[in-house]
N, C-alpha and C positions, 0 to 999 in steps of 0.2 A: 870771775867771768872772762877775763882776758886769757887766763890759762886754759879755760874750756874751749874758747875759739881756736887757740893755738894747737890743742889736741885734735880738734875736728879738722883743721886745715891739714895738719900732719897726716892724719888718717886718710883724708881724701887724697892727698898727693901720694901716699904710699900705694892706695888702691888704683890710682890711675896708672901709675908705674907698672904695677903688677899686670893689669888689664893689657897695657900696650905690649908688655912682654909676652904675654900669652897669645896675642894676636900675631905676633912675629914669629912664633914658634910654628914649625912644620908638624901637623898632626901625625901620629904613629899610624893611624888608618885613614883611608880614604873618606873624604866627606861625601855623604849621600844627599843628593839634591832631587827631591820628589817633585814631579810636575803633574797636577791633575788635568783632566780633560774636560769636555763639554758636560754641561748639566751636573757638575759636581764642584766641590771646592777642596781647599787644602786640608780641612778636616776629614776628608775621606781617607786620608793616610793614617789617622790616629793609631789604629791598631798595629800598623806596620812600624810607625815610629816608635811606639812603646817597646817593641821587640828588639829593634836596631839599637836603641839607647841602652837597653840592658846589655847588649853585645859590645858595648864601648864605642859606638859610632857617633860621630857628630852628624846631625840631620838638619837639612833646611827643606821645609815644605813651602815652595813657591806659590804665590798667588797669581796663578796664569790669568792673564787679562781676558783671553778667549776672543780677541778682536781680528787678528790676522796672523798667519804663519810667520811672516817676516818681522812684524812688530813683537809678537810674543816671544819669537826665537831670540831676538835682539835683547828682550828684557831678561830671559833666563841666561843668556850669554853673559850679561853684565854681572849676574850673581856668581857665575863660574869664574869669571875674571877676578872677583874679589876675594876668591878663596885660595889659601896657600896649599900646596900639596895636590895630590891627585883626587879626582872627583869621579864618582859613578853617577851618571844621569839616568833617572828612572822616569818613565812617561806612562800615563794611562790614557788610553783612547786617543783622542785628538792630541792629548799631551805627547804621545809618540812622535807626531809630526813636528812638534815644537822642539823636542830635545834633539831630533834629527837635525833640525835647522841650527840649534844653539851649539851643538857640538863642533861645528864646522869652524876651524880656525883655532880651536882651544886644545892645545896639546896635552893639557893636564887632564883631560877627560880620558879615563883608562878603560871604561866599559859603559855600555848602553843596556838598560834593561827595559823591555817592552812589556807591560802589563795590559793584556786585552787591548793592544795598541796598534797604531798605524806606523809604518816605517816606509814612507814614499821614496821612490827612486826620483831622480831629477826629472821633472815634467809631470809627475803623477800628483794627485790630490787625494784627500781622505775620501771624498765622494766617489771618485773614480774607482778606488780600490774596493769600496763597499760594493758598488754596482758591478764590479767584475765577476762576483760570485754570488750565487742565490743564497737567501736565508735572513737577511735582515728585514725586520719589521718596523724599524724605527720611523720611517716616512709617515706610516699610518697613524702614529701616536703623537705627531707634533701638534702643538697647539696653534691657534691663529697667532702668526708672528707679530711681534711689537716692531713698529716701524720707526726707525731712528730718524733724527733730524736731517741726516744725509740721504735718507730713502732706503737705506740697508735694512733688511729684515734681521731681527734679533730672535733667535729660535729657542723655544722651550718645549719640553715634554708636557703634555696635558697631565695635570696632577692626578686625575683619576686613573689614568693608564700607566703612570710612572712606575709603581711598584713591580707589575708584571713585566713591563718592557726592560726596565733597567736594573732592577734589583729583586729578582724573583726568589733568591734564596737568602734574603735578609729579612729578619722579623718584620712583620707588617707595620707595626707601630713606628719602627725605625725608618722604614722606606717611605711612609706617608710624611715623615718629617723632612726626608731627603727631597721629597717631591716639592715641598714648600720652599726649601732653602736652595734649590737648584741655581746654578749659575748659568745664564744663557750664553750661547755662542752665535757669532754672526755667520749667516750664510757664506759671507766672502771667505772667512777663515777656513770653512770646510772645502771650499772650492779653489784654495790657493796652493800653489806648488811650492816645493822647497828648493833651495838654491844648490843643494849638495847632497850626497849620500855617503856620510862618514861610517855607516854601518858596513861599508865595503871593506873598511880597513881597522875599525874599532871593534873589538870583540863584542858581540851581542848575546844576551840571554832573554828567553821568552817564556812567559806564563799566561795562560788564558783559560776560560771556562768552556766546557763543551755545549753548555747551554746558553751561550751568548746570543742575544737577539739584536744587539746594535751591531756589531761587526761579525760577519760570518766566520765561524771557526776555520772554514776553508781558506778564507783570505788570510787569516793570521797564520795558518800552517804555510801558505804560499810565502809569505813575506819572511818568516822565520827560515825557511829552507833556502831562499834567495839570499838571505844575509849569512848564511852558513853559520846559524846559531850554535854557540857553544854548548847550550843545553836549552831544551824546549820542554815545558812542563804543561800538560793538559790536565785540568782539574775537572773531574767528572761531575757533571750536574751543576757546575758553577755558573753563575750569571756574568753579566758584563763587569760587575764590580767585585771582582775576585779579590781584590785587596781589602775589601770589607768584610766579606764572608769567610775568606781564608787567609787572614794576615799572616799566620805562622808560615804558610808555604811561600807567600810573596817575599817576606823577610828573609827566609832561608836562601831563596834563589839570589837576592840582592846580596847577602853575605858571600855567597859563592863567586859572584861577579867581582866584589870587593877584593876577594883573595885571589882572584885570577884563576879559579878552578875551571877545569874542563868537565 
């Protein structure tokens, strides 16, 4: 029995040493950090994660709190700071505002990928960018908000309206499940500004659906052009959740960003 315990102790020590060595090694490829947006969750990246991992990338799908741009950005920034080597930050929808905030001050962020996402300039908010262009029908699909203990509204999309509004090109059975498991966002988060605009200096890449009903495609085109996007991909007929309905196209663009392709 003593010999068995000694063998277990030796194996454990060896495993810990190997793990520590792996953590200190700089990865050969950039780490991809995926940040979901409002009314979604980290699992919305599942199809993209599968394709990126097959390409040899280490991927982190962050659980975005959806509470405030400042707080959510600080949370994602802490993940970035924990990683060795270059990082590609990818944001969907409101998650675009979060990666914009999180990239500030992190020199290891080599690229930003906006997936049907917001990239506010200093002083802008997600709501102000949506209202700047016609086409969003989100407001009319929101359910009665849940009022939090601090009096702040927590926003959801009405479950019955969710499939058509948020994920019209996703199989209905799947979009109905997404409606039930959606993550709420605070009204404050959507109305909060970012503290910097790193897309002015960090290369950015953009992909969105032409049938997006949450963020007007015209708004996304405007933000991409303003950021001098290295590459902008419009997926014809795709909804707001282009990463779910077209994971291959999204993963391909992320890989281009990781390689630094123009």
